[in-house]
N, C-alpha and C positions, 0 to 999 in steps of 0.2 A: 430273286423275288422282290417285288416292290415293297417298300416300307408301308406300314399302316399310316394313313394320313392323320397327323396330330390335329388336335383341336386348336382353335384360336390362331390359325395361321394368318399372316397379314393378307390384305386383299390381293388377289391375282397371283399369289405365291403357291407353287406346287411343291410337294415333297415326294421324292422317289430315291432310287438307289444312288443317283448322282449327287444328291444333296437338295438344297432348297433353291428353287428357281422361280424368278419373276417373269410372268407373261403379261406385258403391259397391254392395257385396254386402250384401243385407239378410236372408240366410238363405233357408229354404224354407217354403212354405205349400202344404199338401196335395201334397207331393212335388215341387213346381215352384219353381225358383229365382226369387227376387224381387230386383229391382235398384232402387237409388235414382236420383234425378235426376242426369244427367250433368253434371259440373263441369269446366270448362276450367281447367287448372292451369298451363299454359305455352304460349306461342305456337309456331308452326312454327320449325324450325331451332334450337331451344334445345338446348344441349349436354346430354348425358344426365346429367351430374353435377348440372346445374341442375334438370333434371326431377325427379331424386330428391330434391333439396333442397326443391323446391316440394311434392312429394308428402308429405314428412315434416312440412312446416309445416301442411299441410291435415289430415293424418291422425294427427299425433302419433307418427310413426315406424311406423305400422301397428299399434301397440298403445297401450294406455292412452287410448283414445277410446271413445265410445259404441258405435261399430260393433264394436269388439273385445270390449267388455264384454258386450254383448247377444248376440253370436255365441257367446261362451264359455258364457253362461247357457243359451241355447237348445240347446246341445250336451250339456248336463249331465243327469245322472240325475234331478236334482231337477225339471227342466223336463219330462222324459219321463215322470215319475210322475204328471203332471197328466192330467186327462181329455182326450180328443180335442178336445172343444169348448173347454175352457179353453186348450189349446195354440193352437188356431186363433184364439181371441179375443186371447190374449197376442201372438201374431205380428202380428196385424192392428194392435193398438195400438202395438207397437214400430215397425212399418213406417211408420206415420204420424209417429211421434215422430222417427225417425231421418232422414226425408226432409224435415222442415220446414226451410225456408231460414233461415240465420243469417248475415246479411251476404252474402258471396260464396260461402259454403259451406253445408253442411247441418248440422243439429244432431248428426247421427251422427259427423261428422268432427271435432267439437270435442274437444280433449284434456280428459281427466277433471279435471286440476288447474285448468282454467279454468271449470269448472261449479260454481257455489256456490248458496247458498239464493236469492240475488237472481235468478240465472238461472232457477231453477225457478219462482219467483214471477212473473217476467216472462212465462214460457211460459204459465202458468195464466191470467194476465190478458189476454194477447194472442191466444190461440188462439180461433178463431171459435165453436167449440162448447165452452162451459165444462164440460159434463158429460163429453164425450169427452176433454177435456184431463185431467180428474180420473182417468179410467181409464188413460190413457197414463202419467201420473206415478205412479200406484199400481203399475203393472207395472214401471216403471223402478226404483222403490223396492225392489221384491222382487228384481229382478235385481242391483241394487247390493248389497243385503244378502247375497245369495248370494256375490257376487264378493269382497266385502271379507274374508270368512272364508278366502279361498284365495289372494289376491294382495295385494301391497303397493300399495294404491290409496288415494286421499283418502277422508275420511269421507263418508258418504252425505249428499248435499246436500238430498235430499227429506225427510229426517227433520226435523220441527219446522216444516215449511211447511204452512200450512192449505190444504186443497183448496177449490175453489169451492163456494159454498153450493148445496145441492140441495134443492129443495122436496120434502117427503115426498109420496109417492103416496097419495091419499086415496080413490080411486075404489072404492066398495063395490058389488058385484054382488049384486042382490037375488034372492030365490027366483023372482020372476016373470021376471027376465032369464035365469036358469038354465033355466027352463021354456021360454023362447023359443028357447034354444040347442037343447034337445031336439027342438023342432018344426021348426027351420030348418036345422040343421047336417047335413052328411052323417053317416050312422051312425058311422063310425070317429071323427070329431071329437066327436060327441055323447057317445060312450062315454068318450073321454079327458077331456072336461070334467067329466063326472059323477064320474069317479075322482079328478080333481084336487081337486074340491070335497070329496068324502067322506073322502079320505085326506090332504087339506091338502098336496098334493104339487106339485112342479115338473113341467114338461113332461118333462124328461129322466128323472125318477124314475117317472113314469107309463109312459113308453115302455119302461123297463127292467123292468117287472113281468113275471115269468115265471109260467107255469102252476104250476110247482113251489113258488112263493111262496104259493099259496092252499091252505089246509087247510079242514076242515069248519067250523072256528070262528074262524080268524084269517087276516089277510093280513100277510105279512112285507114291510115296507117299508124298503128301504135308502136312506137320504137322502144327498145329496151336499153338497159345500161345508162339510164339518165338522159338519153337523147330526146329531143322534142319531136312529138308526133306531128302529123300533117294531114291535110286533105289534098290529095294529088288529083289534078284535073285529068280526066280520062282522054287520051288520044286514041286514034284508030288502032295503033299498034298495041297499046295497053288494053284496049277493049278486047282485041283478039286473044291476048294472053289470058285474060280473065274468063273468057267464055267457057272453056271446059271446066266443069266442077267435078273434081275427082275424089273429094273427101267428105261427102255428105254435107254437113254444115260448114265445112272448110272448103276453100277453093282448091287447095293442093292435096295430093295424096299424102297421108300422114305416115311418113317413114319413121321407123325407130332410128335412134342414133346409129346403132350397129348396121341396120339396113342401108341407111344413107351412105355411111362410110364405105361399105362394101361396093355399092353402086358407083360411087365417085372414084374409088380405086380402079375399078374396071374401065371407067371412062378415061382415066389418066393413062392407062396402058394403051388405049386406042390413040390418045394424043401422041404418045411417043412413037407408036407404029406409023403414024401419019406425018412424023417430022415436026410436031409442034412442041414447044416448051410447055410442060405441064403447068397448070395453074390451079389455084384453089377456088372453091365456091365463093369465098370471101373476096377474092380478087375481082369478081364480077360486080360486086357492090362498088368497089373502088373505081372500076371502069365507068359505071353509071354516074358516079359523082364527077369524075374527070370530064365526062362528055356533056354534063348538064350545063345549061346556059349560065346559071349562077353558082354552080358547084354546090348546090344545096344538099345537105346531108343530115340535118337535124342535130348535128353536134353543137354543143354550147360553146366550146372553146375554139379559138382560131387555130391552136396547135393541133387539135384533133382533126379539124377540117383539112389542114395542110397535109396530114398523114395520108389522106385518101385521094388527094389530087395528084395523079401520077403521069400527067402529060403536060407539056409546056402550054401555057395559056396565052391566047392572043391579047395583046394590049395595044392601045393607040400610042403613037409617038407623041412626044412633048410638042405642044404647039408654040 
């Protein structure tokens, strides 16, 4: 029989026949509360004063640990100013980071003053997916930078720590493969791929195209992630791609994230069946940039532009 719940338990601590257990709060994802792995902090019949002492040892007094820091960040106007997709991705990355075991506790429970550059390096080296670890530490770095401007906390330990090496994506989608998409993809997907290629645009940017963005001569493209928008001159091919309006006020059918992922997964199976090396939707943007006369992409930095140019460029010989 479960014990009667005592009064004045520490936050997120439960009492049952197994003892006192902490269920860390990880914030909300899509409006639903997310919890970390339950941690036993004291055995049954422990005096409440000792329970509180154990709780403070694990959580750093309920403040000045990663749970507290990331919770403050995710409640901030800075975080809320991010796009819905970025918020979702950041929450997912932080949820993984905070729930990662560190000894008998989780990383989220570790006091900030105990986290140093070696802690970050060890996390990057030990996490089973090096690229996912990079994303998690990058989000942590952003959250810490936000918090250090507002609270008296240690210096950001992620600064100066090199992320895991990522091999650059080099898949180039040819015109024959784009033509294959036109023949094999459902019409809404085919249209989105054509627009991604011609406008050199991300999936979210394609989905955001509205009827009002199209004039007789130009398409107004608002790029995300800090890239520069543009007015793209309409060609005959681009005009044909824009003609079907499938989403009311939007040019393209408004897929949900899950719906699009499922549709693209089915398309990839067709690619494999037809002997093609599967490619991502994002690879089509890179193809558009690679084939463009000036490799224009809207990226502000030369390094980012270089990432998306995936075929050898013609250059004149020295005179």
